[in-house]
VEXDREN-2710 file (C-alpha; in Angstrom, 1 decimal):
% VEXDREN-2710
k/r/px/py/pz
1/MET/-22.3/5.8/27.6
2/THR/-20.8/4.1/24.6
3/ALA/-18.8/1.0/25.4
4/ASP/-15.1/0.9/24.8
5/PRO/-14.6/-1.4/21.8
6/ARG/-11.5/-2.9/23.4
7/THR/-13.4/-4.0/26.5
8/SER/-16.7/-4.8/24.7
9/SER/-18.3/-8.2/25.0
10/GLU/-19.4/-8.3/21.4
11/ARG/-19.3/-11.8/19.9
12/VAL/-19.8/-13.6/16.7
13/GLY/-21.3/-17.0/17.7
14/ASN/-18.9/-18.2/20.4
15/ALA/-16.0/-16.1/19.3
16/PRO/-15.2/-12.6/20.6
17/VAL/-15.2/-9.8/18.0
18/ASP/-11.8/-8.5/17.1
19/PRO/-11.7/-4.8/18.2
20/ASP/-10.7/-3.8/14.6
21/TYR/-13.7/-5.5/13.1
22/PRO/-11.9/-7.2/10.1
23/VAL/-15.1/-8.8/8.7
24/MET/-17.8/-6.5/10.1
25/PRO/-18.8/-2.9/9.6
26/VAL/-17.1/-0.5/12.0
27/PRO/-19.7/0.7/14.5
28/PRO/-20.1/4.4/15.4
29/HIS/-18.4/4.1/18.8
30/ALA/-15.2/2.8/17.2
31/ARG/-14.6/5.6/14.7
32/LYS/-11.4/7.6/14.8
33/SER/-10.3/11.2/14.5
34/LEU/-8.8/12.7/11.3
35/VAL/-5.5/13.2/13.1
36/SER/-5.2/9.5/14.0
37/LEU/-6.2/8.5/10.5
38/LEU/-3.6/10.9/9.0
39/PHE/-0.8/9.5/11.2
40/VAL/-1.7/5.9/10.3
41/LEU/-1.9/6.5/6.5
42/CYS/1.2/8.7/6.4
43/GLY/3.1/6.3/8.6
44/PHE/2.2/3.7/5.9
45/THR/3.3/5.7/2.9
46/VAL/6.3/7.7/4.3
47/PHE/8.2/4.5/3.7
48/THR/11.9/3.9/3.1
49/PRO/11.6/1.2/0.4
50/THR/9.6/3.8/-1.6
51/MET/12.9/5.7/-1.7
52/LEU/14.5/2.6/-3.2
53/ALA/12.0/2.8/-6.1
54/GLY/12.9/6.5/-6.7
55/ALA/16.6/5.6/-6.5
56/ALA/16.1/2.9/-9.2
57/LEU/14.2/5.3/-11.5
58/ALA/16.5/8.3/-11.1
59/PRO/19.5/7.4/-13.4
60/ASN/17.1/7.0/-16.4
61/PHE/15.8/10.6/-16.5
62/THR/16.8/14.2/-16.4
63/ALA/15.7/16.1/-13.3
64/ALA/12.7/17.6/-15.2
65/GLY/11.7/14.3/-16.6
66/LEU/12.0/12.6/-13.2
67/VAL/9.8/15.2/-11.5
68/GLY/7.2/14.7/-14.3
69/VAL/7.2/11.0/-13.9
70/ILE/6.8/11.2/-10.1
71/ALA/4.1/13.8/-10.3
72/ALA/2.1/11.8/-12.9
73/GLY/2.4/8.5/-11.0
74/SER/1.5/10.2/-7.7
75/LEU/-1.5/11.9/-9.1
76/ILE/-2.8/8.7/-10.6
77/LEU/-2.1/6.8/-7.4
78/GLY/-3.6/9.4/-5.1
79/THR/-6.8/9.9/-7.1
80/TYR/-7.4/6.2/-7.2
81/VAL/-6.7/5.7/-3.5
82/ALA/-8.9/8.7/-2.5
83/VAL/-11.9/7.2/-4.3
84/MET/-11.2/3.8/-2.7
85/GLY/-10.9/5.5/0.7
86/TRP/-14.2/7.4/0.2
87/VAL/-15.9/4.1/-0.7
88/GLY/-14.5/2.5/2.5
89/SER/-15.8/5.4/4.6
90/ARG/-19.3/4.9/3.2
91/THR/-19.4/1.1/3.6
92/ARG/-17.4/0.8/6.9
93/LEU/-15.9/-2.4/5.5
94/THR/-12.4/-3.5/4.6
95/THR/-11.6/-3.9/0.9
96/VAL/-11.7/-7.6/0.9
97/VAL/-15.1/-7.7/2.6
98/MET/-16.4/-5.1/0.1
99/ALA/-15.2/-7.4/-2.7
100/ARG/-17.9/-9.9/-1.6
101/TYR/-20.5/-7.5/-3.1
102/GLY/-18.5/-7.1/-6.3
103/PHE/-17.2/-10.6/-6.9
104/GLY/-19.5/-12.8/-4.7
105/THR/-18.7/-14.5/-1.4
106/ARG/-16.4/-17.0/-3.1
107/GLY/-15.2/-14.8/-5.9
108/ALA/-14.0/-12.4/-3.2
109/LYS/-11.4/-14.9/-2.2
110/LEU/-9.4/-13.8/-5.3
111/ALA/-9.2/-10.3/-3.8
112/SER/-8.1/-11.7/-0.5
113/LEU/-5.4/-13.8/-2.1
114/LEU/-4.1/-11.0/-4.4
115/LEU/-4.2/-8.2/-1.8
116/GLY/-3.0/-10.3/1.1
117/GLY/-0.3/-12.0/-0.9
118/THR/1.1/-8.8/-2.3
119/GLN/1.3/-7.3/1.1
120/ILE/3.2/-10.3/2.4
121/GLY/5.6/-9.7/-0.4
122/TRP/6.0/-6.0/0.6
123/TYR/6.5/-7.1/4.2
124/GLY/9.4/-9.3/3.0
125/VAL/10.9/-6.4/1.0
126/THR/10.9/-4.2/4.2
127/ILE/12.4/-6.9/6.4
128/GLY/15.1/-7.6/3.9
129/THR/15.9/-3.8/3.6
130/ILE/16.4/-3.7/7.4
131/GLY/18.8/-6.6/7.2
132/ASP/20.8/-5.0/4.4
133/LEU/21.0/-1.6/6.0
134/THR/22.0/-3.0/9.3
135/ALA/24.7/-5.1/7.7
136/THR/26.1/-2.1/5.9
137/ALA/26.0/0.1/9.0
138/THR/27.7/-2.4/11.3
139/GLY/29.8/-4.5/9.0
140/TRP/27.9/-7.6/10.0
141/ASP/28.3/-9.6/6.7
142/SER/27.3/-13.0/7.9
143/PHE/24.0/-14.5/7.0
144/ALA/23.3/-15.5/10.6
145/ALA/23.6/-11.8/11.7
146/ARG/21.3/-10.6/9.0
147/ALA/18.8/-13.3/9.7
148/SER/18.8/-12.6/13.5
149/ILE/18.0/-8.9/12.8
150/MET/15.2/-9.8/10.4
151/VAL/13.6/-12.2/12.8
152/LEU/13.7/-9.8/15.8
153/THR/12.4/-6.8/13.9
154/SER/9.7/-8.9/12.3
155/ALA/8.5/-10.0/15.8
156/LEU/8.2/-6.4/16.9
157/MET/6.2/-5.4/13.8
158/CYS/3.9/-8.4/14.2
159/ALA/3.1/-7.5/17.8
160/THR/2.2/-3.9/16.8
161/ALA/-0.1/-5.1/14.0
162/CYS/-1.8/-7.6/16.3
163/TYR/-2.6/-4.7/18.7
164/GLY/-4.6/-3.0/15.8
165/PHE/-5.4/0.5/14.8
166/ARG/-4.5/2.1/18.1
167/GLY/-1.1/0.5/18.1
168/MET/-0.3/1.6/14.6
169/ALA/-1.5/5.2/15.3
170/LEU/0.8/5.4/18.3
171/ALA/3.8/3.9/16.4
172/SER/3.2/6.3/13.5
173/MET/3.2/9.4/15.7
174/VAL/6.8/8.4/16.8
175/SER/8.2/7.1/13.6
176/THR/6.8/9.3/10.8
177/PRO/8.6/12.5/12.0
178/LEU/11.8/10.5/12.1
179/ILE/11.7/9.4/8.4
180/VAL/10.7/13.0/7.4
181/VAL/13.9/14.2/9.1
182/LEU/16.0/11.6/7.2
183/ALA/14.4/12.4/3.9
184/PHE/15.1/16.1/4.1
185/TRP/18.6/15.3/5.4
186/VAL/19.2/13.2/2.3
187/LEU/17.8/16.0/0.0
188/SER/20.0/18.7/1.6
189/ARG/23.2/16.7/1.6
190/SER/22.6/15.5/-2.0
191/LEU/22.1/19.1/-3.2
192/ASP/25.3/20.2/-1.4
193/GLU/27.2/17.6/-3.4
194/VAL/26.2/19.0/-6.8
195/GLY/26.0/22.7/-6.1
196/GLY/22.3/23.2/-5.4
197/TRP/19.2/22.9/-7.6
198/SER/21.0/24.2/-10.7
199/GLY/23.7/21.5/-10.4
200/PHE/21.0/18.9/-9.9
201/ALA/19.1/20.0/-13.0
202/ALA/22.3/19.7/-15.1
203/ILE/22.9/16.0/-14.3
204/GLU/22.5/13.8/-17.4
205/PRO/20.8/10.4/-17.2
206/SER/23.0/7.4/-17.5
207/GLY/20.3/4.9/-18.5
208/SER/17.0/4.7/-20.3
209/LEU/13.5/3.5/-19.2
210/ALA/10.2/4.0/-20.9
211/THR/8.1/6.7/-19.3
212/SER/5.1/4.4/-19.1
213/VAL/7.1/1.8/-17.2
214/ALA/8.5/4.5/-14.8
215/ILE/5.0/5.9/-14.1
216/THR/3.7/2.3/-13.5
217/THR/6.6/1.8/-11.1
218/VAL/5.6/4.9/-9.1
219/VAL/2.0/3.8/-9.0
220/GLY/3.1/0.3/-8.1
221/THR/4.9/1.6/-5.0
222/PHE/1.7/1.7/-3.1
223/ILE/-1.1/0.5/-5.4
224/SER/-1.6/-2.7/-3.4
225/ALA/-1.7/-0.9/-0.1
226/GLY/-3.8/1.9/-1.6
227/THR/-6.4/-0.6/-2.8
228/GLN/-6.6/-1.5/0.8
229/ALA/-7.0/2.0/2.1
230/PRO/-10.6/1.2/3.2
231/ASN/-9.0/-1.0/5.9
232/TRP/-8.3/2.3/7.6
233/THR/-10.7/4.8/6.1
234/ARG/-13.6/2.7/7.3
235/PHE/-12.8/4.2/10.7
236/ALA/-13.2/7.8/9.4
237/ARG/-16.1/9.9/10.7
238/THR/-16.9/11.3/7.3
239/GLY/-16.1/10.7/3.7
240/ARG/-14.3/14.0/3.4
241/GLN/-11.9/13.0/6.2
242/ALA/-11.1/9.8/4.3
243/VAL/-10.4/11.6/1.0
244/TRP/-8.1/14.2/2.6
245/ALA/-6.2/11.6/4.6
246/CYS/-5.6/9.6/1.4
247/VAL/-4.5/12.6/-0.6
248/ALA/-2.1/13.7/2.1
249/ALA/-0.6/10.2/2.4
250/PHE/-0.6/8.9/-1.2
251/VAL/0.0/12.1/-3.3
252/LEU/2.2/14.1/-1.0
253/GLY/3.8/11.5/1.4
254/ASN/4.4/8.8/-1.2
255/GLY/5.4/11.2/-4.0
256/LEU/7.9/13.0/-1.8
257/MET/9.5/9.8/-0.6
258/VAL/10.0/8.7/-4.2
259/PHE/11.5/12.1/-5.0
260/PHE/13.9/12.2/-2.1
261/GLY/15.2/8.7/-2.9
262/ALA/15.6/9.7/-6.5
263/VAL/17.6/12.9/-5.7
264/GLY/20.1/11.0/-3.7
265/ALA/20.5/8.4/-6.4
266/LEU/20.8/10.9/-9.3
267/THR/23.3/13.0/-7.4
268/PHE/25.7/10.0/-6.9
269/GLN/24.6/8.1/-10.1
270/GLN/23.9/5.1/-7.8
271/ALA/20.6/3.2/-7.9
272/ASP/21.3/1.3/-4.6
273/PHE/19.9/3.6/-1.9
274/VAL/22.0/1.8/0.8
275/LEU/25.1/2.9/-1.0
276/VAL/23.7/6.5/-1.4
277/LEU/23.4/6.7/2.4
278/TYR/26.9/5.3/2.7
279/ASN/28.3/8.0/0.3
280/LEU/26.5/10.6/2.4
281/GLY/27.9/9.3/5.6
282/LEU/24.4/8.8/6.9
283/VAL/24.3/5.0/7.4
284/GLY/24.7/5.0/11.2
285/TRP/22.2/7.7/12.0
286/GLY/20.1/6.8/9.0
287/LEU/19.7/3.3/10.4
288/VAL/18.1/4.6/13.6
289/LEU/15.7/6.7/11.7
290/LEU/14.9/4.1/9.1
291/PHE/14.2/1.4/11.7
292/GLY/11.6/3.6/13.3
293/ASN/9.9/4.3/10.0
294/LEU/10.0/0.7/8.8
295/TRP/8.5/-0.5/12.1
296/THR/5.2/1.3/11.6
297/SER/5.0/0.9/7.9
298/ASN/5.4/-2.9/8.1
299/ALA/3.0/-3.1/11.0
300/ASP/0.4/-1.5/8.7
301/THR/1.3/-4.0/6.0
302/ALA/0.9/-6.9/8.5
303/TYR/-2.5/-5.5/9.5
304/ALA/-3.5/-5.5/5.9
305/PHE/-2.7/-9.1/5.2
306/GLY/-4.2/-10.0/8.6
307/VAL/-7.7/-8.7/7.6
308/ALA/-7.3/-10.3/4.2
309/GLY/-6.7/-13.6/5.9
310/ALA/-9.7/-13.1/8.2
311/GLU/-11.9/-12.7/5.1
312/LEU/-10.3/-15.5/3.2
313/PHE/-11.0/-18.0/6.0
314/GLU/-14.1/-16.2/7.3
315/ARG/-12.8/-15.8/10.8
316/PRO/-13.8/-12.9/13.1
317/THR/-10.1/-12.2/14.2
318/LYS/-7.1/-11.1/12.3
319/THR/-4.4/-12.2/14.7
320/PRO/-3.6/-15.7/13.5
321/PHE/-3.3/-14.4/9.9
322/VAL/-1.0/-11.5/11.0
323/ILE/1.3/-14.1/12.7
324/GLY/1.2/-16.5/9.7
325/GLY/1.8/-13.8/7.2
326/THR/4.8/-12.3/9.1
327/ILE/6.4/-15.7/9.1
328/ILE/6.0/-16.1/5.3
329/GLY/7.2/-12.5/4.7
330/THR/10.3/-13.1/6.9
331/VAL/11.2/-16.2/5.0
332/LEU/10.9/-14.2/1.7
333/ALA/13.3/-11.6/3.1
334/LEU/15.8/-14.3/4.0
335/VAL/15.8/-15.5/0.4
336/GLY/16.3/-11.9/-1.0
337/VAL/12.9/-10.8/-2.2
338/GLN/14.0/-7.1/-1.8
339/ASN/16.5/-7.6/-4.7
340/HIS/13.6/-7.9/-7.2
341/LEU/11.7/-4.7/-6.3
342/ILE/11.2/-3.0/-9.7
343/THR/9.8/-6.2/-11.3
344/TYR/7.5/-6.7/-8.3
345/LEU/6.2/-3.1/-8.4
346/GLY/5.6/-3.4/-12.2
347/LEU/3.4/-6.4/-11.6
348/LEU/1.5/-4.7/-8.7
349/GLY/0.9/-1.6/-10.8
350/THR/-0.5/-3.7/-13.6
351/PHE/-2.8/-6.2/-12.0
352/ILE/-4.0/-4.6/-8.7
353/PRO/-5.7/-1.4/-10.1
354/PRO/-8.4/-3.4/-12.1
355/LEU/-9.4/-5.1/-8.9
356/GLY/-10.1/-1.8/-7.1
357/GLY/-11.7/-0.6/-10.3
358/VAL/-14.3/-3.4/-10.1
359/ILE/-15.0/-2.6/-6.5
360/ILE/-15.4/1.2/-7.2
361/GLY/-17.6/0.5/-10.3
362/ASP/-19.9/-1.9/-8.4
363/PHE/-20.3/0.5/-5.5
364/LEU/-21.1/3.4/-7.9
365/ALA/-23.6/1.3/-9.8
366/ARG/-25.5/-0.3/-6.9
367/TRP/-24.5/0.9/-3.4
368/ARG/-24.0/4.6/-3.4
369/GLY/-26.3/4.8/-0.4
370/GLY/-24.2/2.3/1.4
371/VAL/-24.1/-1.5/1.2
372/PRO/-27.0/-3.3/3.0
373/ASP/-26.5/-5.5/6.0
374/ARG/-26.0/-9.2/5.4
375/ASP/-29.5/-10.0/6.9
376/VAL/-31.0/-7.7/4.2
377/TYR/-28.9/-8.8/1.2
378/THR/-26.7/-11.8/0.8
379/PRO/-24.2/-11.6/-2.1
380/PRO/-24.2/-14.4/-4.6
381/THR/-21.5/-17.1/-4.4
382/VAL/-19.7/-15.9/-7.5
383/ARG/-20.3/-12.9/-9.8
384/TRP/-18.8/-14.3/-12.9
385/GLU/-19.5/-11.2/-14.9
386/ASN/-17.3/-9.0/-12.7
387/LEU/-14.5/-11.6/-12.5
388/ALA/-14.6/-11.5/-16.3
389/VAL/-14.3/-7.7/-16.2
390/TYR/-11.3/-8.0/-13.9
391/ALA/-9.6/-10.5/-16.3
392/VAL/-10.3/-8.3/-19.3
393/ALA/-9.0/-5.1/-17.6
394/GLY/-6.0/-6.8/-16.2
395/LEU/-5.0/-8.3/-19.6
396/ALA/-5.6/-4.9/-21.2
397/ALA/-3.3/-3.2/-18.7
398/TRP/-0.6/-5.8/-19.2
399/GLY/-1.0/-5.7/-23.0
400/THR/-0.7/-1.9/-23.3
401/GLY/2.4/-2.1/-21.0
402/GLU/4.0/-4.7/-23.3
403/ILE/3.5/-2.6/-26.4
404/GLY/4.5/0.7/-24.7
405/TRP/1.1/2.4/-25.2
406/GLY/-0.5/4.4/-22.4
407/ILE/-0.1/4.0/-18.7
408/PRO/-1.0/0.4/-17.6
409/PRO/-2.5/1.1/-14.2
410/LEU/-4.6/4.0/-15.5
411/THR/-5.8/1.8/-18.4
412/GLY/-6.6/-1.0/-16.0
413/VAL/-8.6/0.9/-13.4
414/LEU/-10.6/3.1/-15.9
415/LEU/-11.5/0.1/-18.0
416/ALA/-12.5/-1.9/-14.9
417/VAL/-14.8/0.9/-13.6
418/GLY/-16.3/1.5/-17.1
419/LEU/-17.0/-2.2/-17.8
420/THR/-18.4/-2.8/-14.3
421/LEU/-20.8/0.1/-14.7
422/ALA/-21.8/-1.2/-18.2
423/VAL/-22.4/-4.7/-17.0
424/SER/-24.5/-3.5/-14.1
425/ARG/-26.6/-1.4/-16.3
426/LEU/-27.1/-4.2/-18.8
427/GLN/-28.3/-6.5/-16.0
428/ARG/-30.8/-3.9/-14.9
429/VAL/-32.2/-3.7/-18.4
430/THR/-32.4/-7.5/-19.0
431/THR/-33.4/-8.7/-15.5
432/PRO/-37.1/-8.2/-14.4
433/ALA/-37.5/-6.2/-11.2
END
């Protein structure tokens, strides 16, 4: 009989192995069903602050233009994440541990800092959103009241993340249906306000935003989390399950959340989603539904920076880093990080995709059969050539965004994959067997 991983006596040296295996391959007995994987990933992407991004974009486009931007961004995001998820299902490793093969054991610390750090930022955005929504619903305007709400909810999310995959799956099964109800509620009430779809299509934009910037913002909503999709798809039983779970969560789930937020904002010509809910008379009930959703989404976020911390400091457990990251994220919320969402998403959409592109390119070039065990192959300390590829692809993505040419995240990830494959092939040609 296979041992229950939560009661297993597996150890690394003198330390017990974390049952979520943050720095080790997931063993066969710990793999999960497609249903639990779908709930965890959809609970991650069916996420209220994503509606804030849609609300911020909406006043800048006609209805048709808005749908095109969301569709393009979601397709880019979903394709990229599906590939990352497939790689994770083949290696059975988290993203930051896979980065050791692409960047070296020390070079991978860059991935841990970038991915863990950005998830701490997202965590702060969510905690701040909870504080703002609660203040609006209850009329609690004092900083002390908001701070108390943020600290209490952060503690709950931290505890869920420490419990691991099983805790996140259970929380997602409760909360994901709640936010879907709210999203369709917002859509229905918004369309009633403008006379249906025809009235919605007739609304003229009140602002202007470059299409490439808007698509980058849509991609940026979950590009950091999507790059870390292997944190969950490594539990998948097959690569096909990993791909379908990623497509459902990041193309459909994330895209619909951006769209629902945008419809409410375009209807009321209001980019602040909290005020959209207020205009719809949904703040009170919306608060209940939103809290359930934000709980599970932020638990997933805390889990992501927990495993990044475990890799960064080479520890077999994620718990201390989950706790430390939630403290930092809560402090960010208290100083108002949620008020800088679009700028933050633009940076994520530019500089995170090249990182995943290097990991994908390195896997395709060298490890399609699966990465070897550490006792068979020890990665070098630093793979400077791939760090250079990341720097070139990241600068290219940023530069094309500055001049308004192309779509920065697509430029970054494709260039990173192509250059990594080229560098690997050149090394095989010039290095004796």
